[in-house]
C-alpha positions as CSV (number, residue, x, y, z in Angstrom):
1,M,11.6,172.6,71.7
2,N,10.5,175.9,72.9
3,D,11.8,178.5,70.4
4,D,11.1,181.3,73.1
5,L,14.0,180.2,75.3
6,N,17.3,182.0,74.9
7,L,20.9,182.1,76.2
8,D,20.4,185.3,78.1
9,D,17.4,183.9,79.9
10,I,19.2,180.7,81.1
11,L,22.3,182.8,82.2
12,A,19.9,185.0,84.0
13,E,18.1,182.2,85.8
14,F,21.5,181.1,87.2
15,N,22.8,184.5,88.1
16,M,25.7,184.3,85.4
17,P,26.5,187.3,83.2
18,S,25.9,187.2,79.8
19,P,28.9,186.9,77.4
20,D,28.0,190.1,75.6
21,A,27.8,192.2,78.8
22,A,30.6,194.6,79.7
23,P,32.9,193.5,82.6
24,P,32.1,194.9,85.9
25,E,34.4,197.6,87.0
26,P,36.5,196.9,90.1
27,P,35.4,198.3,93.5
28,T,36.8,201.5,94.6
29,L,37.6,202.5,98.2
30,P,36.4,205.8,99.7
31,D,38.7,208.7,98.9
32,D,40.0,209.0,102.6
33,L,41.2,205.2,102.8
34,R,42.7,205.3,99.3
35,A,44.7,208.4,100.1
36,E,46.0,206.9,103.2
37,A,47.1,203.7,101.6
38,E,48.9,205.5,98.8
39,A,50.8,207.7,101.4
40,E,52.1,204.5,103.3
41,A,53.3,202.5,100.3
42,Y,55.2,205.3,98.6
43,V,58.8,205.8,99.1
44,E,61.1,208.2,97.4
45,P,63.2,206.5,94.9
46,A,66.2,208.6,95.4
47,E,66.5,208.4,98.9
48,E,66.3,204.4,98.7
49,V,69.3,204.2,96.4
50,E,71.4,206.7,98.2
51,A,70.9,204.9,101.6
52,F,72.1,201.5,99.8
53,A,75.1,203.0,98.2
54,E,76.3,204.4,101.6
55,E,76.5,200.9,103.3
56,E,80.1,199.4,103.2
57,P,80.5,196.2,101.2
58,E,80.9,193.1,103.3
59,E,84.5,191.7,103.3
60,D,84.9,188.8,101.0
61,S,85.2,185.5,103.0
62,G,86.8,183.3,100.4
63,F,83.8,181.2,99.8
64,F,82.5,183.1,96.9
65,P,84.3,185.3,94.4
66,Q,84.0,189.1,95.1
67,R,81.0,190.8,93.4
68,D,81.6,192.8,90.3
69,E,80.5,196.5,91.2
70,T,79.1,197.0,87.7
71,E,76.3,194.3,88.1
72,A,73.1,195.2,88.9
73,Y,72.2,194.4,92.4
74,A,68.6,194.1,93.8
75,P,68.5,193.5,97.3
76,D,66.0,191.3,98.9
77,F,64.4,193.1,101.9
78,D,62.8,191.0,104.2
79,D,59.8,191.9,106.1
80,D,61.0,190.5,109.3
81,E,64.3,192.2,110.0
82,D,65.0,190.1,113.4
83,E,65.0,186.6,111.3
84,E,68.5,184.9,111.2
85,P,70.0,184.7,107.7
86,K,69.9,181.2,106.3
87,E,73.3,178.9,106.3
88,V,75.0,179.0,103.0
89,F,77.0,176.0,101.7
90,K,80.7,176.9,102.1
91,P,83.3,175.3,99.3
92,L,86.3,173.3,100.5
93,P,89.7,174.5,100.9
94,V,91.8,174.7,97.7
95,G,94.4,172.1,99.1
96,L,91.9,169.5,100.1
97,R,90.0,169.9,96.5
98,L,93.4,169.3,94.9
99,L,93.9,166.1,97.2
100,L,90.3,164.7,96.4
101,N,91.0,165.6,92.5
102,L,94.1,163.4,92.6
103,L,92.4,160.7,94.5
104,L,89.7,160.6,92.0
105,L,92.2,160.4,89.0
106,G,93.8,157.5,90.7
107,L,90.8,155.6,90.9
108,L,90.0,156.3,87.4
109,C,93.2,154.9,86.2
110,L,93.0,151.9,88.4
111,G,89.8,151.1,86.9
112,L,91.0,151.6,83.5
113,W,94.0,149.0,84.1
114,W,91.5,146.5,85.5
115,S,89.3,146.8,82.5
116,L,92.3,146.3,80.2
117,N,93.5,143.1,82.1
118,N,89.9,141.5,82.9
119,L,87.9,142.1,79.8
120,H,88.4,140.1,76.9
121,P,86.5,141.1,73.6
122,M,85.0,138.7,71.4
123,G,84.6,140.4,68.1
124,V,81.9,143.1,68.4
125,A,80.2,141.6,71.5
126,A,81.9,141.4,74.8
127,Q,82.9,138.1,76.1
128,P,80.1,136.3,78.1
129,R,80.8,135.8,81.8
130,A,79.9,132.9,84.0
131,T,77.4,133.9,86.6
132,A,77.9,132.6,90.1
133,A,75.3,130.3,91.2
134,P,72.9,131.7,93.9
135,V,73.5,130.5,97.5
136,A,70.6,128.4,98.6
137,T,68.8,129.3,101.7
138,A,66.2,127.5,103.7
139,A,63.5,129.6,102.0
140,S,64.9,129.3,98.5
141,V,65.1,125.8,98.6
142,V,61.3,125.4,99.2
143,T,59.9,128.3,97.1
144,E,62.6,128.9,94.3
145,T,63.3,127.0,91.2
146,P,67.1,126.6,90.7
147,V,68.6,128.1,87.5
148,A,71.1,126.2,85.5
149,V,74.3,128.3,85.0
150,M,75.9,127.7,81.8
151,T,79.8,128.0,81.6
152,P,80.8,129.6,78.5
153,A,83.3,127.8,76.3
154,L,86.9,129.1,76.0
155,P,87.4,131.1,72.7
156,D,89.2,129.6,70.0
157,T,92.2,131.9,70.5
158,E,92.9,130.5,73.9
159,A,94.9,127.2,74.3
160,P,93.3,124.6,76.4
161,E,95.1,124.1,79.8
162,I,97.0,120.8,79.7
163,T,97.7,119.1,82.9
164,P,101.0,117.3,82.8
165,E,101.0,113.7,83.6
166,P,102.9,112.8,86.9
167,T,106.4,111.5,86.4
168,P,106.6,108.1,87.4
169,E,109.0,107.3,90.1
170,P,112.1,105.3,88.9
171,T,111.9,101.6,90.0
172,P,114.9,100.6,91.9
173,E,117.2,98.1,90.2
174,P,117.1,94.9,92.3
175,I,120.2,94.1,94.3
176,R,122.6,91.9,92.9
177,Y,124.4,89.8,95.7
178,Y,127.9,89.3,94.5
179,I,131.5,88.3,95.6
180,P,134.3,89.4,93.1
181,E,136.0,86.3,91.8
182,D,139.4,87.6,93.0
183,A,138.4,87.9,96.5
184,L,140.4,85.6,98.9
185,V,138.1,86.1,101.7
186,A,134.2,86.4,101.6
187,P,132.1,88.8,103.8
188,A,132.1,87.3,107.3
189,P,128.7,85.6,108.2
190,N,126.3,87.1,110.7
191,P,126.6,85.4,113.9
192,G,122.9,86.1,114.8
193,A,121.9,84.2,111.5
194,F,122.9,80.8,112.6
195,G,120.5,78.6,114.5
196,S,119.7,75.2,115.7
197,V,116.6,73.1,116.3
198,P,116.2,69.8,118.2
199,V,115.4,66.9,115.8
200,D,112.0,66.2,117.6
201,Q,111.2,70.0,116.6
202,A,112.0,69.6,113.1
203,E,108.8,71.3,111.9
204,K,110.4,74.7,113.1
205,I,112.6,74.6,110.1
206,L,109.6,75.2,107.9
207,D,109.5,78.8,109.3
208,V,113.0,79.3,108.2
209,I,112.2,78.1,104.6
210,R,109.1,80.3,104.7
211,Q,111.1,83.4,105.5
212,A,113.6,82.3,102.6
213,R,110.4,82.3,100.2
214,E,109.2,85.6,101.5
215,S,112.5,87.3,100.8
216,G,112.5,85.8,97.3
217,L,115.6,83.7,98.1
218,L,113.5,80.5,97.2
219,R,110.8,80.5,94.6
220,E,107.2,79.7,95.9
221,D,107.2,76.6,93.6
222,E,110.8,75.5,94.3
223,E,111.1,72.2,96.2
224,V,113.6,71.8,99.0
225,A,115.4,68.5,99.9
226,F,114.6,69.0,103.7
227,D,111.6,67.0,105.2
228,P,110.7,67.5,108.7
229,N,109.2,64.0,108.7
230,A,112.4,62.4,107.7
231,N,113.9,59.4,109.6
232,F,116.4,61.5,111.4
233,Y,119.6,59.9,112.6
234,T,119.6,59.5,116.4
235,G,122.4,57.1,117.2
236,L,126.1,58.0,118.1
237,Y,127.4,61.1,116.8
238,A,123.9,62.6,116.4
239,E,123.4,66.3,115.8
240,E,120.7,68.9,116.1
241,I,119.4,70.5,112.9
242,K,121.4,73.5,112.1
243,Y,120.5,76.4,109.6
244,Y,121.8,79.8,108.4
245,L,119.6,82.4,106.8
246,D,120.2,85.9,105.4
247,D,119.4,87.9,102.2
248,S,121.7,86.0,100.2
249,I,122.0,82.5,101.4
250,L,119.8,79.8,103.1
251,T,121.6,76.7,104.5
252,I,120.2,73.7,106.3
253,L,122.1,70.8,108.0
254,W,120.7,67.6,109.2
255,K,121.5,63.8,109.6
256,E,119.3,61.1,108.3
257,D,119.1,57.3,108.5
258,I,118.8,56.0,105.0
259,D,118.8,52.3,104.6
260,G,120.9,51.8,107.8
261,R,123.5,54.4,106.9
262,C,124.2,57.8,108.4
263,C,123.9,60.4,105.7
264,S,124.8,63.9,106.7
265,F,123.2,66.7,104.3
266,A,123.7,70.2,103.8
267,E,121.3,72.1,101.7
268,I,122.2,75.4,100.1
269,K,120.5,78.1,98.1
270,V,122.3,81.3,96.9
271,R,121.4,84.3,95.2
272,D,124.6,84.4,92.8
273,G,126.9,81.8,91.3
274,S,129.9,83.8,92.7
275,Q,128.9,82.4,96.2
276,F,130.0,79.0,95.1
277,R,133.8,79.0,95.5
278,R,136.9,76.7,95.5
279,K,139.8,77.3,97.7
280,L,143.3,75.9,97.3
281,A,145.9,75.6,99.9
282,D,147.8,78.9,100.1
283,D,145.7,80.0,97.2
284,S,148.1,78.7,94.7
285,F,148.0,75.6,92.4
286,G,150.7,73.1,93.3
287,S,151.4,74.1,96.9
288,Y,153.4,71.6,98.9
289,N,151.4,72.7,101.9
290,Y,148.3,70.9,103.3
291,Y,145.7,71.8,105.8
292,F,142.7,70.6,107.6
293,A,139.4,71.3,106.0
294,T,138.2,73.2,109.0
295,E,141.4,75.5,108.7
296,L,140.9,76.2,105.1
297,A,137.1,77.0,105.8
298,A,138.1,79.4,108.6
299,S,140.2,81.4,106.2
300,T,137.3,82.0,103.6
301,N,134.8,83.2,106.1
302,C,132.4,80.6,104.6
303,V,129.1,79.5,105.6
304,V,129.6,75.9,105.0
305,A,132.3,73.8,103.2
306,M,133.1,70.5,101.9
307,N,136.3,68.6,100.8
308,A,137.1,68.8,97.1
309,D,138.8,66.4,94.8
310,Y,142.3,66.4,96.7
311,Y,143.8,67.2,93.5
312,A,147.5,67.3,94.9
313,F,147.1,63.5,95.7
314,R,147.3,62.4,92.0
315,D,148.6,64.1,88.8
316,F,146.0,63.2,86.3
317,G,142.8,64.7,85.2
318,I,141.7,68.1,84.0
319,V,142.2,70.8,86.8
320,A,141.2,74.5,86.5
321,Y,141.2,77.2,88.9
322,N,140.5,80.9,88.6
323,R,139.7,80.7,85.0
324,E,143.2,79.2,84.2
325,L,143.9,75.7,83.0
326,Y,146.6,74.2,85.3
327,R,146.6,70.4,84.5
328,F,146.0,68.5,81.2
329,N,148.4,65.6,81.4
330,T,148.7,63.6,78.0
331,S,150.7,60.7,79.3
332,T,149.4,57.3,79.5
333,Y,147.8,55.7,82.2
334,T,147.5,51.7,83.2
335,G,145.0,50.3,80.9
336,S,145.9,52.4,78.0
337,Y,143.8,55.3,79.2
338,K,145.1,58.6,78.7
339,K,145.4,60.6,82.1
340,Y,143.6,63.6,80.7
341,N,140.4,61.8,79.9
342,C,140.3,59.1,82.5
343,F,137.8,61.2,84.7
344,D,134.4,62.6,84.4
345,T,135.3,66.1,84.9
346,L,133.0,68.8,86.5
347,F,133.3,72.4,85.4
348,V,131.6,75.2,87.3
349,T,130.6,78.2,85.4
350,A,130.5,81.8,86.7
351,D,126.6,81.4,87.0
352,G,127.0,78.3,89.4
353,D,125.9,75.8,86.5
354,F,127.6,72.4,86.2
355,L,129.1,71.2,82.8
356,Y,130.7,68.0,82.2
357,K,133.6,66.5,80.1
358,E,133.3,62.8,80.3
359,L,135.7,59.9,80.9
360,G,137.0,58.9,77.5
361,E,136.1,62.0,75.7
362,E,138.9,63.2,73.5
363,N,140.0,66.8,74.0
364,T,143.1,68.9,73.4
365,E,144.5,71.5,75.7
366,D,143.7,74.2,73.2
367,S,140.1,73.0,72.6
368,I,139.5,72.9,76.6
369,R,140.8,76.4,76.9
370,Q,138.6,77.5,74.3
371,W,135.5,75.6,75.4
372,M,136.1,77.1,79.1
373,A,136.1,80.6,77.5
374,E,133.0,80.0,75.4
375,N,131.1,78.7,78.7
376,D,132.5,81.1,81.3
377,V,134.2,78.4,83.4
378,V,135.7,79.5,86.7
379,F,137.1,76.2,88.1
380,S,136.7,72.5,87.7
381,L,136.7,69.4,89.9
382,A,138.5,66.2,88.9
383,F,137.1,63.2,90.7
384,G,133.9,61.7,89.9
385,P,131.9,59.8,88.6
386,I,128.8,61.4,87.6
387,L,126.4,60.0,89.9
388,V,123.0,61.4,88.7
389,R,122.3,62.7,85.3
390,D,118.9,64.4,84.3
391,G,117.4,63.3,87.8
392,V,118.4,59.5,87.1
393,A,121.1,57.7,89.1
394,Q,123.8,56.5,87.0
395,T,125.2,52.8,87.6
396,T,129.2,52.5,87.3
397,S,130.9,49.3,87.1
398,W,134.4,50.7,86.8
399,Y,136.1,53.9,87.5
400,P,139.8,54.8,87.6
401,A,139.5,56.4,91.1
402,G,137.4,55.9,94.2
403,E,137.2,52.1,94.3
404,V,133.6,52.2,93.1
405,D,132.6,48.8,94.3
406,T,134.1,49.0,97.9
407,A,132.3,50.0,100.9
408,Y,134.0,53.4,102.0
409,S,132.8,56.8,103.4
410,R,131.6,58.8,100.5
411,A,131.2,62.5,99.7
412,G,129.5,64.2,96.8
413,I,127.5,67.2,95.6
414,G,124.2,67.5,93.7
415,V,122.0,70.2,92.1
416,K,118.3,70.7,92.8
417,D,117.4,73.8,91.1
418,K,119.3,76.9,89.8
419,L,121.8,78.1,92.5
420,H,120.3,75.2,94.7
421,Y,122.8,72.6,95.8
422,L,123.0,69.6,98.1
423,F,126.1,68.4,100.0
424,M,126.2,64.7,101.2
425,T,128.6,62.4,103.1
426,V,128.0,58.8,104.0
427,N,130.2,58.1,107.3
428,H,130.4,55.6,110.2
429,G,127.4,56.0,112.5
430,S,127.0,54.1,115.7
431,N,126.1,50.9,113.6
432,A,126.0,52.2,110.0
433,A,128.1,50.5,107.2
434,N,129.8,52.4,104.6
435,C,128.6,52.9,101.2
436,T,129.4,52.1,97.6
437,V,129.4,54.8,94.7
438,N,126.4,53.3,93.1
439,K,124.3,53.3,96.4
440,M,125.2,56.9,97.1
441,A,123.9,57.6,93.6
442,E,120.7,56.1,94.7
443,F,120.5,58.3,97.9
444,F,121.0,61.5,95.8
445,E,118.2,60.3,93.4
446,R,115.8,60.1,96.1
447,K,116.4,63.5,97.1
448,G,115.2,64.7,94.0
449,V,118.7,66.1,92.5
450,I,118.9,67.0,88.7
451,T,122.6,66.1,88.6
452,A,125.2,64.8,91.1
453,Y,128.9,64.4,91.0
454,G,131.3,62.2,93.3
455,L,134.2,63.7,95.4
456,D,137.1,62.2,97.3
457,G,135.9,59.8,99.9
458,G,137.2,57.9,102.8
459,Q,138.6,60.1,105.6
460,T,138.6,63.0,103.4
461,S,134.8,63.2,103.3
462,E,134.0,66.1,105.5
463,I,131.2,68.8,105.9
464,V,132.6,71.9,108.0
465,W,130.0,74.1,110.0
466,Q,131.0,77.0,112.2
467,G,134.7,75.7,112.3
468,V,134.0,72.1,113.1
469,P,133.1,68.8,111.2
470,Y,129.3,68.4,111.1
471,N,129.6,64.6,110.1
472,H,131.5,62.0,111.9
473,V,134.8,61.8,110.1
474,D,136.5,58.2,110.1
475,W,138.6,57.6,113.0
476,A,137.4,60.9,114.5
477,S,140.3,62.7,112.9
478,E,140.5,65.1,110.2
479,R,142.9,64.5,107.2
480,L,145.1,67.2,105.7
481,V,143.9,68.2,102.4
482,S,145.0,70.5,99.5
483,D,141.7,72.0,98.6
484,I,138.0,72.6,99.5
485,I,134.7,73.9,98.0
486,Y,132.4,76.3,99.9
487,F,129.4,78.7,100.0
488,A,129.8,82.1,101.4
489,S,127.3,85.0,102.3
490,A,127.1,88.1,100.1
491,V,125.6,90.1,102.7
492,G,127.9,89.6,105.9
493,S,127.5,90.6,109.5
494,N,127.3,94.3,108.6
495,G,124.5,94.0,106.1
496,E,126.7,95.0,103.3
497,G,128.1,93.2,100.2
498,G,125.3,93.4,97.9
499,V,125.9,95.5,94.9
500,N,123.7,97.1,92.2
């Protein structure tokens, strides 16, 4: 290192002043130029203030408050007197400012009300809010990863919303088809419900049976006696197959040749036991008047009718009508049989069921009344005998009525199922012999009945259909009788009659 070098030499080499040197004096103007400059810049202070004081104050425009005269004021003189003054912001009128203040206050109150009704505190922290899921666009589907949005659980203080279970619609009660017991006339059948089919088109009746099943009148597993392949009777007095069907009753009539005999059948299925009824002449027990079966049938509005026991022709047996016991004769009968127990008596309940009191069964009048009340018996038939019991034909060697071993025209009624009945007569045909009681029992058994009962035969045997006999009555002439049994519609031509 060169000890001869020093700071002053280095600064001098670069034309820089030494730190120890005195500052240079400012340059001075020549005396004539300096005097001229000072003369131009000098202004008499007293004259300037006086000139400003003489100026009149500018009128207050209302935009700014009036200046306090005591304040010091230093005007700003611009070198360029021709330049236009800058535009100054002017405040709004007082009325408008008041209106804006009121509007702002209203918005503040509205915001406060919304906060109180929509923000639910959760202790110290605010309640979390569900974030709306972003709407996917064509670009976001490709480039953005979807973010799962969590829905916060409801706080414990809020009861969960319970959706009430729907009230099930009430199930309508099934219609009960019913005819009052004290009604003397049933609802008139619907003329349009009657029909007929030629014997060579017997299979068409199957469609009628199908309709009865679809309506619930016939059960699907319920057998019928009618067979479209039966040996239909085509001789003298032959008839077409007849039928009637409405919501409360099905009836089919046909004639069949069985073992060379003309058998006329009427198969009936009803909804209610009240549709199986008995009719006495003049609606009174013991009337001395007699009528044709067709006349009695017409007075009831029945669908189909049949002769009964002809109770007025004899004075023995047990006879009940409209729940009253009218005959219980205790006098003796030829052969030492008491009159009140010499017949098999058929009792019909309000439900349409068959009950029996058999020949020779000892009873008293009081015990019969009590038994009828206990079993809801409406009426009885006193002729017989019992033809079929538990599906088996009965053999009768002796019976006090009906000449069981003699060939006569026969009449009877059987039961195939609940509220399912079968009328049958065996009458003269073109070349048909008449029938014994045991033979008729056999015919009923072939038709699959559970039970069957014999009614008055001979010229009395008659099935009435639409005002005329369907079977061929002996000697082609009706007999005056005292009573009939019949089946009626509980609906009628106007579609009414059923009750809930």
